[in-house]
C-alpha positions as CSV (number, residue, x, y, z in Angstrom):
1,M,-83.7,-119.4,-125.8
2,R,-85.1,-115.5,-126.4
3,N,-86.9,-116.5,-123.1
4,V,-83.1,-116.9,-121.4
5,L,-81.9,-113.9,-123.3
6,V,-84.3,-111.5,-122.2
7,I,-84.3,-112.9,-118.2
8,F,-80.1,-112.2,-118.9
9,V,-80.7,-108.8,-120.6
10,V,-82.8,-107.5,-117.6
11,I,-80.8,-108.9,-114.8
12,Y,-77.1,-107.2,-116.5
13,L,-79.7,-103.7,-116.8
14,S,-80.9,-104.3,-113.4
15,S,-77.4,-104.5,-112.0
16,C,-76.2,-101.2,-113.4
17,V,-75.2,-97.8,-111.7
18,S,-76.7,-94.9,-113.1
19,N,-74.4,-91.8,-113.7
20,R,-75.9,-89.8,-111.5
21,R,-75.6,-91.6,-108.4
22,I,-71.9,-91.8,-109.1
23,N,-71.3,-88.5,-111.0
24,Y,-69.4,-85.4,-108.2
25,L,-71.3,-81.8,-108.2
26,Q,-74.0,-81.9,-110.8
27,N,-76.5,-80.1,-110.7
28,L,-79.4,-82.1,-108.8
29,P,-83.3,-81.7,-109.8
30,G,-85.8,-79.5,-108.0
31,E,-82.8,-77.3,-106.8
32,V,-81.7,-73.7,-108.3
33,P,-78.4,-75.0,-110.7
34,I,-74.9,-73.7,-109.9
35,E,-73.6,-72.4,-113.0
36,L,-70.0,-73.5,-114.4
37,E,-68.1,-70.9,-113.6
38,E,-70.0,-68.8,-111.1
39,F,-68.7,-67.8,-107.6
40,I,-70.0,-69.9,-105.0
41,P,-68.7,-68.3,-101.6
42,Y,-67.9,-70.6,-98.1
43,A,-71.0,-71.3,-95.5
44,E,-68.5,-69.9,-93.2
45,V,-66.3,-67.0,-95.0
46,D,-63.9,-66.4,-92.3
47,Y,-63.4,-70.0,-91.4
48,E,-60.4,-71.1,-89.0
49,Y,-60.2,-74.5,-87.4
50,V,-60.4,-73.8,-83.7
51,L,-58.3,-76.4,-81.8
52,Q,-59.7,-78.7,-79.8
53,P,-59.2,-81.3,-77.1
54,F,-56.6,-84.2,-77.9
55,D,-55.4,-82.0,-81.5
56,I,-52.0,-81.7,-81.9
57,V,-50.0,-78.8,-82.4
58,D,-46.3,-78.3,-83.7
59,I,-45.1,-75.2,-81.1
60,D,-42.1,-73.3,-82.3
61,F,-39.4,-71.4,-80.5
62,A,-36.7,-68.5,-81.5
63,S,-34.2,-66.7,-79.9
64,S,-30.4,-65.8,-80.1
65,N,-29.9,-67.0,-77.1
66,E,-29.5,-70.8,-78.4
67,D,-28.9,-72.3,-74.7
68,L,-32.7,-70.6,-73.6
69,L,-34.1,-72.2,-76.4
70,K,-32.8,-75.6,-75.0
71,A,-35.0,-75.0,-71.8
72,F,-37.8,-75.6,-74.1
73,E,-36.7,-79.4,-76.3
74,Y,-37.6,-82.9,-75.4
75,K,-34.8,-84.9,-76.9
76,G,-37.1,-87.4,-77.9
77,A,-38.9,-84.7,-80.3
78,N,-36.1,-83.0,-81.5
79,N,-34.7,-87.0,-83.0
80,A,-37.8,-87.1,-84.4
81,R,-38.0,-83.4,-86.1
82,M,-34.0,-85.0,-87.3
83,G,-36.0,-88.2,-89.0
84,G,-34.5,-90.1,-85.8
85,G,-36.4,-92.9,-84.6
86,G,-35.5,-95.2,-87.3
87,M,-39.1,-95.1,-88.4
88,G,-38.0,-92.7,-92.3
89,G,-40.8,-91.0,-93.9
90,A,-43.5,-92.6,-93.1
91,M,-43.5,-92.2,-88.8
92,D,-46.2,-89.2,-88.3
93,V,-43.4,-86.5,-87.1
94,F,-46.3,-84.3,-85.7
95,Y,-47.1,-87.2,-83.3
96,F,-44.3,-87.7,-81.8
97,S,-42.6,-84.0,-81.7
98,G,-45.7,-81.7,-81.7
99,Y,-47.6,-81.0,-78.0
100,S,-51.0,-83.5,-77.9
101,L,-54.0,-81.4,-76.0
102,D,-55.4,-83.2,-73.3
103,K,-59.2,-83.9,-72.5
104,D,-59.1,-80.4,-70.8
105,G,-57.5,-78.8,-74.5
106,N,-54.4,-78.2,-71.8
107,V,-50.5,-78.8,-73.3
108,R,-47.9,-79.0,-70.6
109,I,-44.9,-76.8,-71.8
110,P,-41.7,-76.3,-70.2
111,K,-40.8,-73.6,-68.1
112,L,-44.4,-72.9,-68.4
113,G,-46.5,-75.2,-67.1
114,L,-50.3,-76.0,-68.9
115,V,-51.3,-74.2,-70.8
116,Q,-55.2,-73.7,-72.2
117,L,-55.4,-74.0,-76.2
118,S,-59.3,-75.0,-76.7
119,G,-61.1,-73.7,-78.1
120,L,-58.7,-71.4,-79.8
121,T,-57.3,-70.4,-83.6
122,E,-53.8,-70.7,-84.6
123,K,-53.4,-67.4,-84.2
124,E,-55.0,-67.3,-80.9
125,A,-53.2,-69.4,-79.3
126,R,-49.5,-69.2,-80.6
127,D,-50.6,-65.1,-78.9
128,T,-51.7,-66.9,-75.7
129,I,-47.9,-68.6,-75.8
130,Q,-45.9,-65.9,-76.5
131,L,-48.0,-63.9,-73.6
132,A,-47.2,-66.6,-71.3
133,I,-43.2,-66.9,-72.5
134,N,-43.3,-63.1,-72.5
135,S,-44.2,-63.0,-68.8
136,Y,-41.8,-65.4,-67.9
137,F,-38.2,-64.4,-69.7
138,K,-36.6,-61.2,-70.1
139,E,-34.9,-61.7,-72.7
140,E,-36.4,-62.0,-76.3
141,V,-38.3,-65.4,-77.3
142,D,-40.4,-66.0,-80.5
143,V,-43.3,-68.2,-80.9
144,R,-44.8,-70.4,-83.9
145,V,-47.8,-72.5,-84.0
146,R,-49.1,-74.6,-86.0
147,I,-51.7,-77.2,-86.5
148,G,-50.0,-80.8,-86.7
149,G,-52.1,-82.0,-90.2
150,I,-55.7,-82.5,-90.2
151,R,-56.2,-86.1,-88.6
152,F,-59.4,-87.9,-90.3
153,T,-60.2,-91.6,-90.4
154,A,-62.3,-93.3,-93.9
155,L,-64.5,-96.2,-93.4
156,G,-66.6,-98.1,-95.5
157,E,-66.2,-97.7,-99.9
158,F,-63.3,-95.9,-99.7
159,T,-59.5,-97.7,-101.7
160,S,-58.0,-96.6,-98.8
161,T,-59.5,-96.9,-95.3
162,G,-57.7,-96.0,-92.2
163,T,-56.4,-92.7,-90.0
164,K,-55.0,-90.3,-92.6
165,V,-53.4,-87.2,-92.3
166,I,-53.3,-84.0,-94.8
167,L,-50.2,-82.1,-93.6
168,K,-52.3,-78.5,-94.1
169,N,-54.2,-76.4,-91.8
170,R,-57.0,-76.4,-93.6
171,A,-58.8,-79.1,-95.8
172,T,-61.5,-79.8,-98.1
173,I,-63.8,-83.3,-97.9
174,F,-62.5,-83.2,-101.6
175,D,-59.1,-83.3,-100.3
176,A,-60.3,-86.3,-97.6
177,L,-61.3,-88.6,-100.7
178,A,-58.4,-88.1,-103.0
179,M,-56.3,-89.4,-99.9
180,S,-59.1,-91.9,-99.1
181,G,-59.1,-93.5,-103.0
182,E,-61.7,-92.0,-104.7
183,S,-64.4,-93.9,-103.7
184,N,-65.5,-96.9,-105.0
185,I,-68.2,-97.8,-107.8
186,L,-70.1,-99.3,-105.2
187,A,-70.8,-96.1,-103.2
188,K,-73.7,-94.2,-102.2
189,K,-72.7,-90.9,-102.7
190,N,-75.4,-89.2,-102.0
191,E,-74.6,-90.4,-98.5
192,L,-71.6,-89.4,-96.4
193,F,-72.0,-89.9,-92.9
194,I,-69.0,-87.0,-90.7
195,I,-69.0,-87.5,-87.6
196,R,-68.1,-84.8,-85.8
197,Q,-66.4,-84.0,-82.9
198,Y,-67.9,-81.1,-80.7
199,D,-67.4,-80.2,-77.1
200,G,-68.7,-82.8,-74.9
201,G,-69.7,-85.6,-77.5
202,V,-70.2,-86.1,-81.3
203,R,-72.6,-85.9,-84.0
204,I,-73.5,-87.1,-87.1
205,H,-74.2,-85.0,-90.8
206,Q,-75.1,-86.7,-93.9
207,I,-73.9,-85.0,-97.4
208,N,-73.8,-85.4,-100.4
209,L,-71.2,-85.7,-102.6
210,N,-73.1,-85.5,-106.0
211,D,-74.3,-82.1,-105.2
212,R,-73.2,-79.3,-106.4
213,H,-74.2,-77.6,-103.0
214,L,-71.9,-79.3,-101.3
215,L,-69.4,-76.6,-102.6
216,A,-71.3,-73.9,-100.5
217,S,-71.8,-76.3,-97.1
218,P,-70.5,-76.2,-94.2
219,F,-69.3,-79.8,-94.4
220,Y,-67.2,-78.3,-97.1
221,F,-64.0,-78.6,-95.0
222,I,-63.4,-81.5,-92.8
223,Q,-61.8,-81.0,-89.3
224,N,-60.1,-83.0,-87.0
225,N,-60.9,-86.3,-85.5
226,D,-63.7,-86.0,-88.3
227,I,-64.6,-90.1,-89.4
228,L,-66.3,-90.5,-92.7
229,Y,-68.5,-93.5,-93.5
230,L,-69.5,-93.9,-96.9
231,Q,-71.9,-96.5,-97.5
232,P,-72.5,-99.4,-99.7
233,M,-75.4,-99.3,-102.6
234,Q,-77.9,-102.1,-102.1
235,I,-77.4,-103.6,-105.2
236,R,-74.3,-105.2,-106.6
237,Q,-73.0,-104.9,-110.4
238,I,-72.2,-108.4,-112.2
239,G,-69.2,-109.8,-111.2
240,S,-66.9,-107.3,-109.2
241,G,-68.5,-103.9,-109.4
242,D,-64.8,-102.9,-109.7
243,S,-65.4,-101.2,-113.7
244,L,-67.8,-101.3,-116.3
245,S,-65.7,-103.2,-118.3
246,A,-65.0,-106.1,-115.8
247,S,-68.2,-106.7,-116.2
248,L,-69.3,-106.4,-120.0
249,Q,-66.2,-109.1,-120.2
250,L,-68.1,-111.7,-117.2
251,G,-71.6,-110.4,-119.1
252,I,-70.2,-112.0,-122.4
253,S,-68.3,-115.4,-120.9
254,I,-71.9,-115.7,-119.7
255,L,-73.9,-115.3,-122.8
256,T,-71.3,-117.0,-124.6
257,A,-71.7,-119.8,-122.8
258,I,-75.3,-119.3,-122.6
259,L,-75.2,-119.6,-126.8
260,F,-72.5,-122.8,-126.6
261,I,-74.9,-125.0,-124.7
262,Y,-78.2,-124.1,-126.5
263,G,-75.8,-124.5,-130.0
264,V,-74.9,-128.4,-128.4
265,T,-78.4,-129.3,-126.7
266,S,-80.2,-128.3,-130.5
267,G,-77.4,-130.2,-133.0
268,I,-75.9,-126.6,-134.1
269,F,-72.3,-127.5,-133.1
């Protein structure tokens, strides 16, 4: 009986997950520690998202001449902005009402034709479109350009996987984690892979969510079309692994069963 209990305890303890593998933003051994209240500058102080092919931008026009504005309206886009299409608030409004950059980084705007936006920030894109409009129309037309949200895909050990949209023009890795549901307890938080789109291809980057130095990393901000893949640990907890209490309950049940069988076979009961 003693040997059975020893084996059970060894198996149970070996299947548990250390807090060091779970907690975010730790001071890891061997690195210069980052203290609480310490100011941590961004890796890219003047970070601004640069538009890429297949991004979606929201472009609005304003003018005192209402008839002039109709030249820039698509009927479907106007319906989407007004909540049309029968899809309610669940739809991605910018997908229907925004302007999608093609593979060459151009958008097609009524009356203006193709306008190159790839490689530009929001402000630069606005200035580019404003210049094109000023050269075409004599009357004043004001332009506003916004990124149609940050789109990313979450795969692996997240509570909620799939493609997500954060309605901001700048989003952190923790914004993405919060939207995807906090990672499963069995996730390798020190091995989050970011598959990021670059001009002409992609690269795979690995980041460590356990490490406080992530806050000063160039991957602290996610980018449009990022794919986040969080690997599972090789070990598995006893039970579903979703919570320690679930594992403890199963462990107690197994131990109770072992004691009951021992009691029956030894004549105690």
